[in-house]
C-alpha positions in Angstrom: -32.2 -7.9 14.4 -29.4 -10.0 12.9 -28.6 -10.3 9.3 -28.1 -13.7 7.7 -24.8 -13.1 6.0 -22.5 -15.8 4.8 -19.2 -14.2 3.6 -18.0 -15.2 0.2 -14.5 -15.9 -0.8 -12.0 -13.1 -0.2 -11.9 -10.3 -2.7 -8.2 -9.9 -1.9 -6.1 -12.5 -0.1 -2.5 -11.6 0.7 -0.3 -14.3 2.2 3.4 -13.9 3.3 4.0 -10.9 1.1 7.5 -9.6 1.5 9.2 -6.8 -0.5 13.0 -6.3 -0.6 15.0 -3.8 -2.5 18.4 -4.7 -4.0 20.8 -1.9 -3.5 24.0 -1.1 -5.2 26.7 -3.4 -3.9 24.2 -6.3 -3.6 22.8 -5.3 -0.2 19.1 -6.1 0.3 16.8 -3.8 2.3 13.6 -5.4 3.7 10.7 -3.0 3.4 7.7 -5.4 4.0 8.0 -8.8 5.7 5.4 -11.5 5.7 2.3 -9.3 5.4 -1.0 -11.4 5.7 -4.6 -10.2 5.4 -7.8 -10.9 3.5 -10.5 -8.5 2.4 -14.0 -10.0 2.2 -16.7 -8.6 -0.1 -18.1 -5.3 1.2 -15.0 -4.7 3.4 -12.6 -1.8 3.1 -9.0 -2.0 4.2 -6.9 0.9 5.4 -3.1 0.6 5.8 -2.2 2.7 8.8 1.1 3.0 10.6 4.2 5.1 11.3 6.2 6.8 8.7 8.5 4.4 7.0 6.8 1.2 8.1 6.0 -0.1 4.6 2.5 1.1 3.8 3.3 2.7 0.5 5.6 -0.2 -0.5 2.9 -2.7 0.2 0.3 -0.7 -1.7 2.7 -0.3 -4.6 3.4 -4.0 -4.7 -0.3 -4.7 -4.9 -0.7 -2.3 -7.8 2.4 -3.5 -9.6 4.1 -0.1 -9.3 7.4 -1.1 -7.6 10.7 0.0 -9.1 12.9 -2.5 -11.0 15.2 -3.2 -8.0 12.3 -4.6 -5.9 11.9 -8.3 -5.3 8.6 -9.7 -4.0 7.7 -13.1 -2.5 4.4 -14.5 -1.3 1.0 -14.1 -3.0 -1.7 -11.4 -3.4 -4.7 -13.1 -5.1 -7.4 -10.8 -6.4 -10.9 -12.3 -7.0 -9.6 -15.8 -6.4 -7.8 -15.9 -9.7 -5.3 -13.1 -10.4 -2.0 -13.1 -8.4 -1.1 -9.4 -8.4 2.6 -10.1 -7.8 2.9 -12.2 -11.0 0.3 -10.5 -13.2 1.5 -8.7 -16.4 1.4 -5.0 -16.9 -1.6 -5.3 -19.3 -3.7 -7.2 -16.7 -2.8 -4.8 -13.9 -3.5 -1.7 -16.1 -6.8 -2.9 -17.4 -8.4 -4.7 -14.5 -6.7 -3.6 -11.3 -5.5 0.0 -11.2 -8.4 2.4 -10.7 -10.9 -0.4 -11.2 -10.7 -3.2 -8.7 -8.4 -1.3 -6.4 -7.2 2.1 -5.7 -4.5 3.8 -3.6 -5.0 7.1 -1.9 -2.0 8.6 -0.3 -2.3 11.6 1.9 0.5 13.7 3.3 -0.7 15.5 6.4 -0.7 19.3 5.9 1.0 21.5 8.5 -2.4 22.5 9.9 -2.8 19.0 11.3 0.1 19.7 13.7 -1.2 22.9 15.4 1.9 23.1 17.6 4.3 23.2 14.7 4.6 26.4 12.7 4.0 25.9 9.0 6.7 28.4 8.1 10.0 28.5 10.1 10.2 31.7 12.2 13.3 33.0 10.4 11.3 33.0 7.1 8.2 34.7 8.4 7.7 38.3 7.2 8.3 40.9 9.9 5.2 42.7 11.4 6.6 46.2 10.5 
């Protein structure tokens, strides 16, 4: 059985999104470079990657939660009309954060690494 499904316009369309941080002394650090993806209606997107690869920075950029020293380029259009990178705080707070999008960050607990002790051996209580 096949479903007759014609996808609509992207709910979120990210094109060439880059994020750089201006550091003291004028040096720029590239955190995200030329990210591109689209999310169709009914789809769910997960950002997965190694520590430090830019997942949280990308999510923060989409939610308008970057620090003042961040610079963004590209576009991130929500619903075909709102560019999240240029939208004002009021728009982001009322229509995006916790409504149209959400960010869930999870730090793996020590139990997810069964070979690594959760408490260093020198801090464990003695068995006496």
